[in-house]
Biopython code that builds the backbone (N, CA, C, O; Angstrom):
import numpy as np
from Bio.PDB.StructureBuilder import StructureBuilder

atoms = [
    (1, "MET", "N", (17.860, 16.775, 7.681)),
    (1, "MET", "CA", (17.151, 15.803, 7.103)),
    (1, "MET", "C", (17.568, 15.531, 5.662)),
    (1, "MET", "O", (17.608, 16.415, 4.806)),
    (2, "GLY", "N", (17.902, 14.145, 5.429)),
    (2, "GLY", "CA", (18.424, 13.780, 4.033)),
    (2, "GLY", "C", (17.417, 13.675, 3.174)),
    (2, "GLY", "O", (16.258, 13.850, 3.552)),
    (3, "GLU", "N", (17.717, 13.384, 1.934)),
    (3, "GLU", "CA", (16.849, 13.028, 0.887)),
    (3, "GLU", "C", (16.045, 11.916, 0.940)),
    (3, "GLU", "O", (15.070, 11.903, 0.189)),
    (4, "ARG", "N", (16.253, 10.929, 1.704)),
    (4, "ARG", "CA", (15.589, 9.736, 1.924)),
    (4, "ARG", "C", (14.808, 9.765, 3.138)),
    (4, "ARG", "O", (14.254, 8.714, 3.463)),
    (5, "THR", "N", (14.669, 10.781, 3.859)),
    (5, "THR", "CA", (13.611, 10.899, 4.979)),
    (5, "THR", "C", (12.491, 11.781, 4.856)),
    (5, "THR", "O", (12.485, 12.672, 4.007)),
    (6, "VAL", "N", (11.603, 11.603, 5.597)),
    (6, "VAL", "CA", (10.484, 12.358, 5.610)),
    (6, "VAL", "C", (10.073, 12.767, 6.968)),
    (6, "VAL", "O", (10.246, 12.067, 7.966)),
    (7, "MET", "N", (9.563, 13.844, 6.959)),
    (7, "MET", "CA", (9.020, 14.555, 8.299)),
    (7, "MET", "C", (7.482, 14.119, 8.595)),
    (7, "MET", "O", (6.576, 14.600, 7.913)),
    (8, "GLN", "N", (7.253, 13.303, 9.510)),
    (8, "GLN", "CA", (6.028, 12.774, 9.793)),
    (8, "GLN", "C", (5.977, 11.947, 11.235)),
    (8, "GLN", "O", (6.986, 11.578, 11.837)),
    (9, "GLU", "N", (4.914, 11.776, 11.577)),
    (9, "GLU", "CA", (4.616, 10.926, 12.930)),
    (9, "GLU", "C", (4.127, 9.481, 12.651)),
    (9, "GLU", "O", (4.102, 8.729, 13.625)),
    (10, "ALA", "N", (3.758, 9.024, 11.517)),
    (10, "ALA", "CA", (3.422, 7.706, 11.284)),
    (10, "ALA", "C", (3.988, 7.196, 9.872)),
    (10, "ALA", "O", (4.467, 7.916, 8.995)),
    (11, "LEU", "N", (3.848, 5.937, 9.840)),
    (11, "LEU", "CA", (4.521, 5.406, 8.667)),
    (11, "LEU", "C", (3.413, 5.383, 7.381)),
    (11, "LEU", "O", (2.197, 5.317, 7.557)),
    (12, "PHE", "N", (3.964, 5.440, 6.268)),
    (12, "PHE", "CA", (3.222, 5.290, 5.109)),
    (12, "PHE", "C", (3.758, 4.442, 4.100)),
    (12, "PHE", "O", (4.965, 4.331, 3.888)),
    (13, "ASN", "N", (2.735, 3.758, 3.390)),
    (13, "ASN", "CA", (3.390, 3.025, 2.369)),
    (13, "ASN", "C", (2.762, 3.281, 0.909)),
    (13, "ASN", "O", (1.588, 2.996, 0.672)),
    (14, "VAL", "N", (3.532, 3.779, 0.050)),
    (14, "VAL", "CA", (2.887, 4.366, -1.144)),
    (14, "VAL", "C", (3.257, 3.443, -2.330)),
    (14, "VAL", "O", (4.405, 3.148, -2.663)),
    (15, "MET", "N", (2.063, 3.016, -2.939)),
    (15, "MET", "CA", (2.091, 1.971, -3.878)),
    (15, "MET", "C", (2.177, 2.755, -5.301)),
    (15, "MET", "O", (1.219, 3.472, -5.590)),
    (16, "VAL", "N", (3.187, 2.668, -6.137)),
    (16, "VAL", "CA", (3.383, 3.437, -7.435)),
    (16, "VAL", "C", (3.067, 2.381, -8.459)),
    (16, "VAL", "O", (3.500, 1.246, -8.263)),
    (17, "LEU", "N", (2.312, 2.659, -9.597)),
    (17, "LEU", "CA", (1.974, 1.771, -10.630)),
    (17, "LEU", "C", (2.102, 2.617, -11.933)),
    (17, "LEU", "O", (1.780, 3.805, -11.960)),
    (18, "ASP", "N", (2.573, 1.964, -12.974)),
    (18, "ASP", "CA", (2.429, 2.630, -14.266)),
    (18, "ASP", "C", (1.525, 1.775, -15.305)),
    (18, "ASP", "O", (1.136, 0.614, -15.176)),
    (19, "LYS", "N", (1.320, 2.614, -16.294)),
    (19, "LYS", "CA", (0.389, 1.707, -17.330)),
    (19, "LYS", "C", (1.205, 0.638, -17.999)),
    (19, "LYS", "O", (0.551, -0.161, -18.669)),
    (20, "THR", "N", (2.455, 0.473, -17.951)),
    (20, "THR", "CA", (3.165, -0.666, -18.670)),
    (20, "THR", "C", (3.039, -1.872, -17.529)),
    (20, "THR", "O", (3.491, -2.971, -17.852)),
    (21, "GLY", "N", (2.591, -1.755, -16.534)),
    (21, "GLY", "CA", (2.699, -2.843, -15.528)),
    (21, "GLY", "C", (3.849, -2.590, -14.395)),
    (21, "GLY", "O", (3.900, -3.304, -13.394)),
    (22, "GLY", "N", (4.606, -1.709, -14.586)),
    (22, "GLY", "CA", (5.580, -1.422, -13.471)),
    (22, "GLY", "C", (5.009, -1.176, -12.057)),
    (22, "GLY", "O", (3.864, -0.734, -11.963)),
    (23, "TYR", "N", (5.710, -1.427, -10.999)),
    (23, "TYR", "CA", (5.087, -1.310, -9.799)),
    (23, "TYR", "C", (6.229, -1.292, -8.684)),
    (23, "TYR", "O", (7.249, -1.971, -8.799)),
    (24, "ALA", "N", (5.979, -0.482, -7.625)),
    (24, "ALA", "CA", (6.811, -0.491, -6.548)),
    (24, "ALA", "C", (6.182, 0.055, -5.259)),
    (24, "ALA", "O", (5.211, 0.807, -5.342)),
    (25, "VAL", "N", (6.706, -0.302, -4.052)),
    (25, "VAL", "CA", (6.090, 0.205, -2.882)),
    (25, "VAL", "C", (7.173, 1.145, -2.115)),
    (25, "VAL", "O", (8.283, 0.685, -1.849)),
    (26, "VAL", "N", (6.843, 2.378, -1.793)),
    (26, "VAL", "CA", (7.718, 3.255, -1.112)),
    (26, "VAL", "C", (7.413, 3.235, 0.324)),
    (26, "VAL", "O", (6.360, 3.778, 0.659)),
    (27, "CYS", "N", (8.265, 2.620, 1.371)),
    (27, "CYS", "CA", (7.827, 2.616, 2.581)),
    (27, "CYS", "C", (8.556, 3.847, 3.511)),
    (27, "CYS", "O", (9.751, 3.810, 3.803)),
    (28, "LEU", "N", (7.809, 4.736, 3.846)),
    (28, "LEU", "CA", (8.049, 5.921, 4.474)),
    (28, "LEU", "C", (7.829, 5.784, 6.092)),
    (28, "LEU", "O", (6.776, 5.423, 6.617)),
    (29, "SER", "N", (8.965, 6.125, 6.737)),
    (29, "SER", "CA", (8.709, 6.070, 8.284)),
    (29, "SER", "C", (9.420, 7.220, 8.936)),
    (29, "SER", "O", (10.361, 7.693, 8.298)),
    (30, "PRO", "N", (9.154, 7.699, 9.989)),
    (30, "PRO", "CA", (9.813, 8.828, 10.818)),
    (30, "PRO", "C", (11.215, 8.233, 11.181)),
    (30, "PRO", "O", (12.154, 9.022, 11.078)),
    (31, "ASP", "N", (11.448, 7.178, 11.519)),
    (31, "ASP", "CA", (12.545, 6.707, 12.205)),
    (31, "ASP", "C", (13.628, 5.906, 11.331)),
    (31, "ASP", "O", (14.563, 5.302, 11.857)),
    (32, "ARG", "N", (13.426, 5.956, 10.032)),
    (32, "ARG", "CA", (14.394, 5.233, 9.315)),
    (32, "ARG", "C", (14.379, 5.840, 7.760)),
    (32, "ARG", "O", (13.531, 6.661, 7.409)),
    (33, "ASP", "N", (15.319, 5.385, 6.957)),
    (33, "ASP", "CA", (15.227, 6.126, 5.644)),
    (33, "ASP", "C", (14.182, 5.318, 4.806)),
    (33, "ASP", "O", (13.870, 4.156, 5.064)),
    (34, "ALA", "N", (13.711, 6.006, 3.847)),
    (34, "ALA", "CA", (12.763, 5.420, 2.830)),
    (34, "ALA", "C", (13.229, 4.380, 2.202)),
    (34, "ALA", "O", (14.395, 4.461, 1.818)),
    (35, "VAL", "N", (12.499, 3.182, 1.935)),
    (35, "VAL", "CA", (12.830, 2.011, 1.418)),
    (35, "VAL", "C", (12.031, 1.698, 0.214)),
    (35, "VAL", "O", (10.807, 1.732, 0.336)),
    (36, "VAL", "N", (12.509, 1.423, -0.839)),
    (36, "VAL", "CA", (11.819, 1.124, -2.114)),
    (36, "VAL", "C", (11.801, -0.362, -2.311)),
    (36, "VAL", "O", (12.865, -0.977, -2.377)),
    (37, "ARG", "N", (10.629, -0.976, -2.411)),
    (37, "ARG", "CA", (10.542, -2.339, -2.529)),
    (37, "ARG", "C", (9.612, -2.937, -3.796)),
    (37, "ARG", "O", (8.420, -2.655, -3.911)),
    (38, "LYS", "N", (10.286, -3.738, -4.654)),
    (38, "LYS", "CA", (9.675, -4.205, -5.645)),
    (38, "LYS", "C", (8.666, -5.284, -5.404)),
    (38, "LYS", "O", (8.976, -6.437, -5.701)),
    (39, "ILE", "N", (7.480, -5.022, -4.891)),
    (39, "ILE", "CA", (6.529, -5.932, -4.560)),
    (39, "ILE", "C", (5.013, -5.578, -4.957)),
    (39, "ILE", "O", (4.730, -4.381, -4.914)),
    (40, "PRO", "N", (4.214, -6.294, -5.261)),
    (40, "PRO", "CA", (3.001, -5.989, -5.916)),
    (40, "PRO", "C", (1.871, -5.620, -4.900)),
    (40, "PRO", "O", (0.766, -5.353, -5.371)),
    (41, "LEU", "N", (2.050, -5.582, -3.574)),
    (41, "LEU", "CA", (0.903, -5.274, -2.769)),
    (41, "LEU", "C", (1.433, -4.688, -1.503)),
    (41, "LEU", "O", (2.582, -4.903, -1.118)),
    (42, "THR", "N", (0.545, -3.918, -0.843)),
    (42, "THR", "CA", (1.064, -3.449, 0.509)),
    (42, "THR", "C", (-0.223, -3.070, 1.453)),
    (42, "THR", "O", (-1.299, -2.686, 0.994)),
    (43, "THR", "N", (0.030, -3.221, 2.688)),
    (43, "THR", "CA", (-0.866, -3.015, 3.726)),
    (43, "THR", "C", (-0.429, -1.925, 4.834)),
    (43, "THR", "O", (0.168, -0.906, 4.488)),
    (44, "ASN", "N", (-0.740, -2.176, 6.123)),
    (44, "ASN", "CA", (-0.217, -1.157, 7.011)),
    (44, "ASN", "C", (1.189, -1.404, 7.613)),
    (44, "ASN", "O", (1.776, -0.473, 8.165)),
    (45, "HIS", "N", (1.849, -2.871, 7.503)),
    (45, "HIS", "CA", (3.010, -2.863, 8.022)),
    (45, "HIS", "C", (4.018, -2.773, 6.786)),
    (45, "HIS", "O", (3.609, -2.920, 5.634)),
    (46, "GLN", "N", (5.301, -2.532, 7.074)),
    (46, "GLN", "CA", (6.450, -2.466, 6.193)),
    (46, "GLN", "C", (7.263, -3.436, 5.795)),
    (46, "GLN", "O", (6.949, -4.183, 4.868)),
    (47, "LEU", "N", (8.391, -3.536, 6.443)),
    (47, "LEU", "CA", (9.317, -4.780, 6.390)),
    (47, "LEU", "C", (8.912, -5.959, 7.048)),
    (47, "LEU", "O", (9.169, -7.083, 6.616)),
    (48, "ALA", "N", (8.230, -5.709, 8.172)),
    (48, "ALA", "CA", (7.817, -6.953, 9.053)),
    (48, "ALA", "C", (6.821, -6.393, 10.042)),
    (48, "ALA", "O", (6.706, -5.179, 10.214)),
    (49, "LEU", "N", (6.017, -7.397, 10.767)),
    (49, "LEU", "CA", (5.108, -6.939, 11.858)),
    (49, "LEU", "C", (5.784, -6.538, 12.995)),
    (49, "LEU", "O", (6.224, -7.393, 13.763)),
    (50, "GLU", "N", (5.944, -5.234, 13.233)),
    (50, "GLU", "CA", (6.852, -4.670, 14.431)),
    (50, "GLU", "C", (5.836, -4.006, 15.517)),
    (50, "GLU", "O", (6.369, -3.629, 16.561)),
    (51, "TRP", "N", (4.675, -3.853, 15.408)),
    (51, "TRP", "CA", (3.788, -3.240, 16.494)),
    (51, "TRP", "C", (2.617, -4.237, 16.898)),
    (51, "TRP", "O", (1.524, -4.083, 16.351)),
    (52, "PRO", "N", (2.752, -5.009, 17.608)),
    (52, "PRO", "CA", (1.647, -6.039, 17.989)),
    (52, "PRO", "C", (0.069, -5.475, 18.011)),
    (52, "PRO", "O", (-0.849, -5.904, 17.313)),
    (53, "GLU", "N", (0.009, -4.530, 18.879)),
    (53, "GLU", "CA", (-1.184, -3.838, 19.025)),
    (53, "GLU", "C", (-1.801, -3.161, 17.828)),
    (53, "GLU", "O", (-2.964, -3.329, 17.459)),
    (54, "GLY", "N", (-0.921, -2.391, 17.266)),
    (54, "GLY", "CA", (-1.262, -1.689, 15.863)),
    (54, "GLY", "C", (-1.563, -2.689, 14.726)),
    (54, "GLY", "O", (-2.395, -2.465, 13.846)),
    (55, "ASP", "N", (-0.801, -3.840, 14.816)),
    (55, "ASP", "CA", (-0.924, -4.755, 13.746)),
    (55, "ASP", "C", (-2.196, -5.397, 13.851)),
    (55, "ASP", "O", (-2.886, -5.662, 12.866)),
    (56, "ARG", "N", (-2.526, -5.658, 15.070)),
    (56, "ARG", "CA", (-3.969, -6.391, 15.411)),
    (56, "ARG", "C", (-5.100, -5.515, 15.000)),
    (56, "ARG", "O", (-6.006, -5.930, 14.277)),
    (57, "ARG", "N", (-5.047, -4.357, 15.442)),
    (57, "ARG", "CA", (-6.051, -3.357, 15.206)),
    (57, "ARG", "C", (-6.451, -2.973, 13.638)),
    (57, "ARG", "O", (-7.548, -2.664, 13.175)),
    (58, "SER", "N", (-5.208, -3.102, 13.021)),
    (58, "SER", "CA", (-5.371, -2.677, 11.522)),
    (58, "SER", "C", (-5.594, -3.905, 10.660)),
    (58, "SER", "O", (-5.873, -3.805, 9.466)),
    (59, "GLU", "N", (-5.463, -5.078, 11.295)),
    (59, "GLU", "CA", (-5.689, -6.421, 10.501)),
    (59, "GLU", "C", (-4.669, -6.354, 9.361)),
    (59, "GLU", "O", (-5.047, -6.807, 8.281)),
    (60, "THR", "N", (-3.552, -5.903, 9.438)),
    (60, "THR", "CA", (-2.380, -5.871, 8.486)),
    (60, "THR", "C", (-2.069, -7.271, 7.830)),
    (60, "THR", "O", (-2.099, -7.469, 6.616)),
    (61, "ALA", "N", (-1.804, -8.096, 8.663)),
    (61, "ALA", "CA", (-1.406, -9.430, 8.334)),
    (61, "ALA", "C", (-2.480, -10.088, 7.536)),
    (61, "ALA", "O", (-2.267, -10.590, 6.432)),
    (62, "GLU", "N", (-3.691, -10.069, 8.155)),
    (62, "GLU", "CA", (-5.002, -10.611, 7.484)),
    (62, "GLU", "C", (-5.190, -10.012, 5.944)),
    (62, "GLU", "O", (-5.428, -10.736, 4.977)),
    (63, "ARG", "N", (-5.060, -8.734, 5.888)),
    (63, "ARG", "CA", (-5.224, -8.067, 4.711)),
    (63, "ARG", "C", (-4.131, -8.286, 3.646)),
    (63, "ARG", "O", (-4.346, -8.309, 2.434)),
    (64, "ALA", "N", (-2.932, -8.445, 4.241)),
    (64, "ALA", "CA", (-1.781, -8.860, 3.342)),
    (64, "ALA", "C", (-2.148, -10.363, 2.749)),
    (64, "ALA", "O", (-2.016, -10.556, 1.540)),
    (65, "LYS", "N", (-2.551, -11.288, 3.507)),
    (65, "LYS", "CA", (-2.886, -12.427, 2.930)),
    (65, "LYS", "C", (-3.984, -12.566, 2.024)),
    (65, "LYS", "O", (-3.941, -13.353, 1.079)),
    (66, "CYS", "N", (-4.982, -11.823, 2.276)),
    (66, "CYS", "CA", (-6.249, -11.551, 1.189)),
    (66, "CYS", "C", (-5.531, -11.108, 0.072)),
    (66, "CYS", "O", (-5.571, -11.892, -0.876)),
    (67, "LEU", "N", (-4.814, -9.969, -0.112)),
    (67, "LEU", "CA", (-4.300, -9.522, -1.210)),
    (67, "LEU", "C", (-3.328, -10.736, -2.061)),
    (67, "LEU", "O", (-3.401, -11.037, -3.252)),
    (68, "ALA", "N", (-2.584, -11.192, -1.197)),
    (68, "ALA", "CA", (-1.739, -12.493, -1.936)),
    (68, "ALA", "C", (-2.623, -13.521, -2.432)),
    (68, "ALA", "O", (-2.383, -14.047, -3.519)),
    (69, "GLU", "N", (-3.623, -13.857, -1.740)),
    (69, "GLU", "CA", (-4.506, -14.819, -2.241)),
    (69, "GLU", "C", (-5.227, -14.580, -3.520)),
    (69, "GLU", "O", (-5.421, -15.454, -4.364)),
    (70, "LEU", "N", (-5.679, -13.123, -3.625)),
    (70, "LEU", "CA", (-6.266, -12.583, -4.886)),
    (70, "LEU", "C", (-5.317, -12.588, -6.103)),
    (70, "LEU", "O", (-5.569, -12.859, -7.277)),
    (71, "ARG", "N", (-4.125, -12.207, -5.498)),
    (71, "ARG", "CA", (-3.109, -12.097, -6.625)),
    (71, "ARG", "C", (-2.613, -13.395, -7.256)),
    (71, "ARG", "O", (-2.187, -13.382, -8.411)),
    (72, "SER", "N", (-2.658, -14.634, -6.458)),
    (72, "SER", "CA", (-2.233, -15.913, -6.855)),
    (72, "SER", "C", (-3.586, -16.644, -7.414)),
    (72, "SER", "O", (-3.513, -17.778, -7.888)),
    (73, "GLY", "N", (-4.710, -15.997, -7.340)),
    (73, "GLY", "CA", (-6.041, -16.821, -7.957)),
    (73, "GLY", "C", (-6.225, -16.235, -9.283)),
    (73, "GLY", "O", (-5.396, -16.213, -10.192)),
    (74, "SER", "N", (-7.634, -15.675, -9.284)),
    (74, "SER", "CA", (-8.258, -15.471, -10.716)),
    (74, "SER", "C", (-7.424, -13.976, -11.141)),
    (74, "SER", "O", (-7.079, -13.081, -10.369)),
    (75, "PRO", "N", (-7.275, -14.038, -12.338)),
    (75, "PRO", "CA", (-6.623, -12.608, -12.957)),
    (75, "PRO", "C", (-7.654, -11.603, -13.214)),
    (75, "PRO", "O", (-7.349, -10.461, -13.555)),
    (76, "ASP", "N", (-8.970, -12.022, -13.050)),
    (76, "ASP", "CA", (-10.063, -11.197, -13.444)),
    (76, "ASP", "C", (-10.199, -9.861, -12.422)),
    (76, "ASP", "O", (-10.502, -9.911, -11.230)),
    (77, "LEU", "N", (-9.921, -8.758, -13.144)),
    (77, "LEU", "CA", (-9.891, -7.354, -12.570)),
    (77, "LEU", "C", (-10.958, -7.202, -11.835)),
    (77, "LEU", "O", (-10.799, -6.621, -10.762)),
    (78, "ALA", "N", (-12.223, -7.640, -12.177)),
    (78, "ALA", "CA", (-13.604, -7.182, -11.475)),
    (78, "ALA", "C", (-13.637, -7.976, -10.210)),
    (78, "ALA", "O", (-14.320, -7.519, -9.294)),
    (79, "VAL", "N", (-12.956, -9.170, -10.016)),
    (79, "VAL", "CA", (-12.877, -9.807, -8.932)),
    (79, "VAL", "C", (-11.966, -9.076, -7.986)),
    (79, "VAL", "O", (-12.316, -9.008, -6.808)),
    (80, "PHE", "N", (-10.861, -8.535, -8.357)),
    (80, "PHE", "CA", (-10.051, -7.950, -7.523)),
    (80, "PHE", "C", (-10.662, -6.484, -7.121)),
    (80, "PHE", "O", (-10.475, -6.032, -5.991)),
    (81, "ILE", "N", (-11.208, -5.957, -7.856)),
    (81, "ILE", "CA", (-11.934, -4.512, -7.727)),
    (81, "ILE", "C", (-13.040, -4.681, -6.533)),
    (81, "ILE", "O", (-13.080, -3.961, -5.535)),
    (82, "ASP", "N", (-13.863, -5.678, -6.794)),
    (82, "ASP", "CA", (-15.057, -6.075, -5.865)),
    (82, "ASP", "C", (-14.317, -6.093, -4.494)),
    (82, "ASP", "O", (-14.632, -5.289, -3.617)),
    (83, "ALA", "N", (-13.260, -7.082, -4.302)),
    (83, "ALA", "CA", (-12.609, -7.534, -3.044)),
    (83, "ALA", "C", (-12.010, -6.170, -2.493)),
    (83, "ALA", "O", (-12.103, -5.915, -1.293)),
    (84, "ALA", "N", (-11.475, -5.410, -3.265)),
    (84, "ALA", "CA", (-10.819, -4.019, -2.687)),
    (84, "ALA", "C", (-11.837, -2.987, -2.108)),
    (84, "ALA", "O", (-11.475, -2.006, -1.458)),
    (85, "HIS", "N", (-13.035, -3.258, -2.371)),
    (85, "HIS", "CA", (-14.176, -2.398, -1.810)),
    (85, "HIS", "C", (-14.895, -3.066, -0.565)),
    (85, "HIS", "O", (-15.887, -2.603, -0.001)),
    (86, "GLN", "N", (-14.259, -4.179, -0.247)),
    (86, "GLN", "CA", (-15.106, -4.760, 0.902)),
    (86, "GLN", "C", (-13.977, -5.228, 2.074)),
    (86, "GLN", "O", (-12.782, -5.394, 1.826)),
    (87, "THR", "N", (-14.571, -5.395, 3.329)),
    (87, "THR", "CA", (-13.628, -5.815, 4.273)),
    (87, "THR", "C", (-13.096, -7.088, 3.908)),
    (87, "THR", "O", (-13.768, -7.836, 3.199)),
    (88, "PRO", "N", (-11.841, -7.452, 4.359)),
    (88, "PRO", "CA", (-10.877, -6.574, 5.202)),
    (88, "PRO", "C", (-10.120, -5.664, 4.508)),
    (88, "PRO", "O", (-9.391, -4.931, 5.176)),
    (89, "LEU", "N", (-10.134, -5.541, 3.241)),
    (89, "LEU", "CA", (-9.490, -4.798, 2.488)),
    (89, "LEU", "C", (-9.808, -3.249, 2.503)),
    (89, "LEU", "O", (-8.944, -2.378, 2.608)),
    (90, "TYR", "N", (-11.098, -3.036, 2.390)),
    (90, "TYR", "CA", (-11.603, -1.646, 2.611)),
    (90, "TYR", "C", (-12.018, -1.415, 4.027)),
    (90, "TYR", "O", (-12.764, -2.178, 4.640)),
    (91, "ARG", "N", (-11.425, -0.177, 4.579)),
    (91, "ARG", "CA", (-11.679, 0.166, 5.881)),
    (91, "ARG", "C", (-12.391, 1.491, 5.936)),
    (91, "ARG", "O", (-12.056, 2.370, 5.143)),
    (92, "THR", "N", (-13.319, 1.691, 6.784)),
    (92, "THR", "CA", (-13.806, 2.936, 6.874)),
    (92, "THR", "C", (-13.778, 3.579, 8.266)),
    (92, "THR", "O", (-14.549, 4.482, 8.590)),
    (93, "ASP", "N", (-12.825, 3.050, 9.079)),
    (93, "ASP", "CA", (-12.781, 3.626, 10.592)),
    (93, "ASP", "C", (-11.697, 4.773, 10.545)),
    (93, "ASP", "O", (-10.639, 4.727, 11.172)),
    (94, "TYR", "N", (-12.077, 5.767, 9.756)),
    (94, "TYR", "CA", (-11.042, 7.005, 9.539)),
    (94, "TYR", "C", (-10.939, 7.844, 10.917)),
    (94, "TYR", "O", (-9.995, 8.618, 11.072)),
    (95, "ASN", "N", (-11.772, 7.704, 11.758)),
    (95, "ASN", "CA", (-11.540, 8.526, 13.187)),
    (95, "ASN", "C", (-10.528, 7.791, 13.942)),
    (95, "ASN", "O", (-9.820, 8.400, 14.744)),
    (96, "GLU", "N", (-10.398, 6.519, 13.754)),
    (96, "GLU", "CA", (-9.253, 5.642, 14.333)),
    (96, "GLU", "C", (-8.040, 5.718, 13.588)),
    (96, "GLU", "O", (-7.042, 5.222, 14.110)),
    (97, "GLY", "N", (-7.933, 6.295, 12.364)),
    (97, "GLY", "CA", (-6.679, 6.445, 11.634)),
    (97, "GLY", "C", (-6.649, 5.202, 10.757)),
    (97, "GLY", "O", (-5.550, 4.928, 10.275)),
    (98, "LEU", "N", (-7.639, 4.432, 10.481)),
    (98, "LEU", "CA", (-7.635, 3.191, 9.948)),
    (98, "LEU", "C", (-8.501, 3.099, 8.605)),
    (98, "LEU", "O", (-8.809, 1.984, 8.185)),
    (99, "GLY", "N", (-8.859, 4.143, 7.991)),
    (99, "GLY", "CA", (-9.610, 4.188, 6.997)),
    (99, "GLY", "C", (-8.714, 3.965, 5.551)),
    (99, "GLY", "O", (-7.528, 4.282, 5.466)),
    (100, "THR", "N", (-9.368, 3.466, 4.628)),
    (100, "THR", "CA", (-8.572, 3.188, 3.356)),
    (100, "THR", "C", (-8.660, 4.295, 2.521)),
    (100, "THR", "O", (-9.742, 4.858, 2.353)),
    (101, "LEU", "N", (-7.447, 4.740, 1.876)),
    (101, "LEU", "CA", (-7.386, 5.837, 1.069)),
    (101, "LEU", "C", (-6.722, 5.389, -0.238)),
    (101, "LEU", "O", (-5.780, 4.597, -0.203)),
    (102, "HIS", "N", (-7.189, 5.875, -1.376)),
    (102, "HIS", "CA", (-6.803, 5.672, -2.802)),
    (102, "HIS", "C", (-6.424, 6.940, -3.364)),
    (102, "HIS", "O", (-7.092, 7.936, -3.085)),
    (103, "GLU", "N", (-5.349, 7.021, -4.182)),
    (103, "GLU", "CA", (-5.014, 8.236, -4.852)),
    (103, "GLU", "C", (-4.384, 7.831, -6.105)),
    (103, "GLU", "O", (-3.680, 6.822, -6.155)),
    (104, "CYS", "N", (-4.643, 8.692, -7.280)),
    (104, "CYS", "CA", (-4.081, 8.494, -8.512)),
    (104, "CYS", "C", (-3.352, 9.694, -8.872)),
    (104, "CYS", "O", (-3.901, 10.775, -8.660)),
    (105, "HIS", "N", (-2.138, 9.659, -9.410)),
    (105, "HIS", "CA", (-1.395, 10.675, -9.978)),
    (105, "HIS", "C", (-1.921, 11.161, -11.350)),
    (105, "HIS", "O", (-1.937, 10.342, -12.269)),
    (106, "PRO", "N", (-2.345, 12.406, -11.562)),
    (106, "PRO", "CA", (-3.037, 12.640, -12.763)),
    (106, "PRO", "C", (-2.060, 12.464, -14.110)),
    (106, "PRO", "O", (-2.575, 12.187, -15.193)),
    (107, "ALA", "N", (-0.824, 12.618, -13.989)),
    (107, "ALA", "CA", (0.102, 12.177, -15.134)),
    (107, "ALA", "C", (-0.373, 10.843, -15.718)),
    (107, "ALA", "O", (-0.407, 10.671, -16.937)),
    (108, "LEU", "N", (-0.765, 9.831, -14.779)),
    (108, "LEU", "CA", (-1.045, 8.565, -15.351)),
    (108, "LEU", "C", (-2.357, 8.736, -16.301)),
    (108, "LEU", "O", (-2.443, 8.249, -17.428)),
    (109, "ARG", "N", (-3.281, 9.445, -15.711)),
    (109, "ARG", "CA", (-4.548, 9.453, -16.572)),
    (109, "ARG", "C", (-4.151, 10.420, -17.981)),
    (109, "ARG", "O", (-4.924, 10.470, -18.938)),
    (110, "ARG", "N", (-3.162, 10.986, -17.961)),
    (110, "ARG", "CA", (-2.810, 11.853, -19.389)),
    (110, "ARG", "C", (-1.793, 10.900, -20.200)),
    (110, "ARG", "O", (-1.263, 11.322, -21.227)),
    (111, "GLY", "N", (-1.545, 9.651, -19.728)),
    (111, "GLY", "CA", (-0.660, 8.852, -20.352)),
    (111, "GLY", "C", (0.842, 9.033, -19.960)),
    (111, "GLY", "O", (1.725, 8.432, -20.572)),
    (112, "GLY", "N", (1.078, 9.792, -19.027)),
    (112, "GLY", "CA", (2.438, 9.838, -18.500)),
    (112, "GLY", "C", (2.999, 8.499, -17.979)),
    (112, "GLY", "O", (2.283, 7.498, -17.956)),
    (113, "ARG", "N", (4.184, 8.483, -17.591)),
    (113, "ARG", "CA", (4.739, 7.213, -17.037)),
    (113, "ARG", "C", (5.843, 7.574, -15.831)),
    (113, "ARG", "O", (6.672, 8.484, -15.864)),
    (114, "ILE", "N", (5.666, 6.803, -14.976)),
    (114, "ILE", "CA", (6.596, 7.039, -13.803)),
    (114, "ILE", "C", (7.564, 5.919, -13.708)),
    (114, "ILE", "O", (7.084, 4.810, -13.471)),
    (115, "SER", "N", (8.911, 6.030, -13.862)),
    (115, "SER", "CA", (10.005, 5.213, -13.822)),
    (115, "SER", "C", (9.992, 4.408, -12.509)),
    (115, "SER", "O", (9.699, 4.959, -11.448)),
    (116, "MET", "N", (10.277, 3.244, -12.576)),
    (116, "MET", "CA", (10.329, 2.341, -11.494)),
    (116, "MET", "C", (11.749, 1.884, -11.168)),
    (116, "MET", "O", (11.972, 1.071, -10.272)),
    (117, "ALA", "N", (12.805, 2.492, -12.006)),
    (117, "ALA", "CA", (14.177, 2.242, -11.821)),
    (117, "ALA", "C", (14.781, 2.876, -10.570)),
    (117, "ALA", "O", (15.975, 2.720, -10.313)),
]
sb = StructureBuilder()
sb.init_structure("model")
sb.init_model(0)
sb.init_chain("A")
sb.init_seg("    ")
for serial, (resi, resn, name, xyz) in enumerate(atoms, 1):
    if name == "N":
        sb.init_residue(resn, " ", resi, " ")
    sb.init_atom(name, np.array(xyz, "f"), 0.0, 1.0, " ", f" {name:<3s}", serial, name[0])
structure = sb.get_structure()
């Protein structure tokens, strides 16, 4: 296995942010190399809608549209945070593998910086 692959059965999109406003999405998949994208949002799909049944179940296109609309609208952080905790952005169907997960790297809370280069 090379440096740009990951052992897993499902795909994952990892959003990386830093306190200077830098961002990137790392797309991890068992059948291709990792891809780093300079985009400000992510849902369940990666480069394109590739799995019609799963895309419908996860509502990935609808959630991507919602995020894009939020980003193009009000810059009010409270509006975004409120929307991020409601459907369609926030999912609680964890038993189906579709629950929303958020994680923060402790270095960011201590003032550390993650390079987006």
